[in-house]
C-alpha positions in Angstrom: -27.4 -118.5 -7.8 -24.5 -119.3 -10.1 -23.0 -115.9 -9.4 -23.4 -116.4 -5.7 -21.6 -119.7 -5.8 -18.7 -118.3 -7.8 -18.4 -115.4 -5.3 -18.4 -117.8 -2.3 -15.8 -120.0 -4.0 -13.6 -116.9 -4.6 -14.1 -115.8 -1.0 -13.0 -119.2 0.3 -9.9 -119.3 -1.8 -8.9 -115.8 -0.8 -9.5 -116.5 2.9 -7.3 -119.6 2.5 -4.6 -117.5 1.0 -4.8 -115.1 3.9 -4.2 -117.8 6.4 -1.5 -119.6 4.5 0.8 -116.8 3.6 0.0 -113.8 5.7 2.4 -112.6 8.4 -0.4 -110.6 10.0 -4.1 -110.4 9.6 -6.9 -108.5 11.2 -10.2 -106.5 11.0 -10.7 -103.0 9.6 -13.7 -100.6 9.6 -14.3 -97.0 8.4 -16.1 -94.8 6.0 -16.1 -94.1 2.3 -16.9 -90.6 1.0 -18.5 -91.8 -2.3 -19.4 -90.0 -5.4 -20.2 -90.5 -9.1 -18.3 -88.8 -12.0 -18.7 -88.9 -15.8 -21.0 -87.1 -18.1 -21.9 -83.4 -17.4 -25.2 -84.4 -15.7 -23.2 -85.7 -12.7 -21.5 -82.3 -12.1 -24.6 -81.5 -9.9 -24.3 -84.7 -7.9 -22.7 -84.6 -4.4 -20.9 -87.1 -2.3 -22.5 -89.4 0.2 -20.9 -91.2 3.2 -21.0 -95.0 3.2 -19.6 -97.6 5.5 -16.8 -100.1 5.0 -15.7 -103.1 7.1 -13.8 -106.3 6.5 -10.4 -108.0 6.9 -6.9 -107.1 5.8 -3.7 -109.2 5.5 -0.1 -108.3 5.0 2.1 -110.8 3.1 5.8 -109.6 3.3 8.0 -110.0 0.2 11.0 -108.1 1.6 11.8 -105.8 4.6 9.9 -102.8 3.1 7.7 -104.4 0.4 4.5 -106.4 1.0 1.3 -107.5 -0.7 -1.8 -106.3 1.1 -5.0 -108.2 0.1 -8.3 -107.4 1.6 -11.9 -108.6 1.8 -14.2 -105.6 2.3 -17.9 -104.7 2.4 -18.0 -101.2 0.9 -20.8 -98.7 0.2 -20.5 -96.5 -2.9 -23.0 -94.1 -4.5 -23.9 -90.4 -4.7 -26.6 -87.9 -3.8 -28.5 -85.2 -5.7 -30.3 -82.1 -4.3 -32.9 -80.2 -6.5 -35.3 -77.4 -6.0 -38.7 -78.1 -7.5 -41.4 -75.4 -7.2 -39.7 -74.1 -4.1 -39.4 -77.5 -2.5 -36.1 -79.2 -1.8 -35.8 -82.7 -3.1 -32.8 -84.8 -2.0 -32.1 -88.3 -3.4 -29.3 -90.5 -2.1 -28.2 -93.6 -4.0 -26.3 -96.3 -2.0 -24.7 -99.3 -3.7 -23.3 -102.1 -1.6 -20.3 -104.0 -2.9 -18.1 -106.9 -1.9 -14.7 -105.4 -2.6 -11.3 -107.2 -3.1 -8.4 -104.8 -3.1 -4.9 -106.3 -3.9 -2.4 -103.6 -3.0 1.3 -103.3 -3.2 2.5 -101.9 0.2 5.8 -100.0 0.8 7.0 -99.2 4.3 8.5 -95.6 4.2 9.7 -95.4 7.8 10.5 -98.2 10.2 10.3 -98.5 14.0 7.5 -98.6 16.6 5.6 -96.1 14.4 5.7 -96.9 10.6 4.5 -94.8 7.7 3.4 -96.8 4.6 2.0 -96.2 1.1 -0.1 -98.6 -0.9 -1.6 -98.8 -4.4 -3.2 -101.4 -6.7 -6.4 -102.7 -8.3 -9.6 -103.2 -6.4 -12.4 -105.4 -7.8 -16.0 -104.9 -6.7 -19.0 -107.1 -7.0 -22.4 -105.4 -6.6 -24.6 -107.0 -4.0 -27.6 -104.7 -3.5 -28.6 -101.0 -3.1 -31.1 -98.5 -2.0 -32.4 -95.1 -3.2 -33.7 -92.7 -0.5 -35.7 -89.6 -1.3 -36.7 -86.8 0.9 -39.2 -84.1 -0.2 -41.7 -82.0 1.8 -40.6 -83.6 5.1 -41.5 -87.1 3.8 -38.9 -89.8 3.3 -39.2 -92.8 1.0 -36.8 -95.7 0.4 -36.7 -98.3 -2.4 -34.4 -101.2 -3.1 -32.1 -101.2 -6.1 -31.6 -104.3 -8.2 -28.6 -104.1 -10.4 -30.1 -106.0 -13.3 -33.5 -104.2 -13.2 -31.8 -100.8 -12.9 -29.4 -101.6 -15.8 -26.4 -101.2 -13.6 -23.3 -103.2 -14.0 -22.6 -105.4 -10.9 -18.9 -105.4 -11.7 -16.7 -102.6 -10.7 -12.9 -102.1 -11.2 -11.0 -99.4 -9.4 -7.4 -98.2 -8.9 -6.8 -97.6 -5.2 -3.9 -95.5 -3.8 -3.1 -94.0 -0.5 -1.2 -94.6 2.7 -1.3 -94.7 6.4 0.4 -95.1 9.8 1.1 -98.2 11.8 1.5 -98.2 15.6 2.8 -100.9 17.9 0.0 -101.9 20.3 0.1 -104.9 22.6 0.5 -108.1 20.6 0.1 -106.5 17.2 -0.3 -103.2 15.4 -3.0 -100.6 15.2 -3.2 -98.8 11.9 -4.9 -95.9 10.1 -5.4 -96.0 6.4 -6.6 -93.4 3.9 -7.0 -94.0 0.2 -8.6 -92.7 -3.0 -10.7 -95.0 -5.3 -10.7 -94.2 -9.0 -13.4 -96.3 -10.7 -12.6 -97.3 -14.3 -15.6 -99.6 -15.1 -18.8 -97.9 -16.2 -21.9 -98.3 -14.1 -24.4 -98.0 -16.9 -25.3 -101.3 -18.4 -28.1 -100.2 -20.7 -28.6 -102.0 -24.0 -27.9 -101.1 -26.7 -24.4 -99.9 -25.7 -24.8 -96.7 -27.7 -27.4 -95.4 -25.3 -25.2 -95.8 -22.2 -24.0 -92.7 -20.3 -20.6 -92.4 -18.7 -20.8 -92.8 -14.9 -18.0 -94.1 -12.7 -17.5 -94.6 -8.9 -15.2 -92.4 -7.0 -14.4 -92.5 -3.3 -12.1 -91.2 -0.5 -12.0 -93.9 2.2 -10.6 -93.8 5.7 -10.4 -96.8 8.0 -8.8 -98.0 11.2 -7.9 -101.6 12.1 -5.7 -103.9 14.0 -3.2 -106.5 12.7 -2.4 -109.6 14.7 0.8 -111.5 13.9 0.4 -115.1 12.8 2.9 -117.9 12.3 5.4 -116.3 14.6 
């Protein structure tokens, strides 16, 4: 309950910042091609496609430089396919996060169509998860609790990428592609010496629309 209240307070403060300082704000949605990396055991794991949606704001600092904060629901995870006694077993882990990227944004070309690059930290808070298994034509699904599964509910990533912005009616339509490099370990097993190295990775693509405000 205490964690939820802190998260709601942070969300309120960030939303207030969006409305107070942003020159433009709008929705975004897309996919995240998520995977896990770390110890050698994860070399056999494959990527899985998750969803993302949320809000993005652009706070200009100069003509070509701006701060781009976001509030995003983002799915991460990984999948594993094994052959057991001739049967294929496929397991997909999906972890749901409330993600807060705070990116530096540089406009490379100006005009009706603009190319931009962005990079910066992205903080994630684990909300829930599921593990789906398919074997012998049968599917099962179980919920994942971060605490019970000894998974850290805090994630920290470095995000970097870019996109294109197009004039469209009263605002701008945009396409954004970025890579997420997770730096915070997922394994929260105690004692710490028994933890394995596993980190989130992701290649995300999204589309959205920015509405000008305060103009």
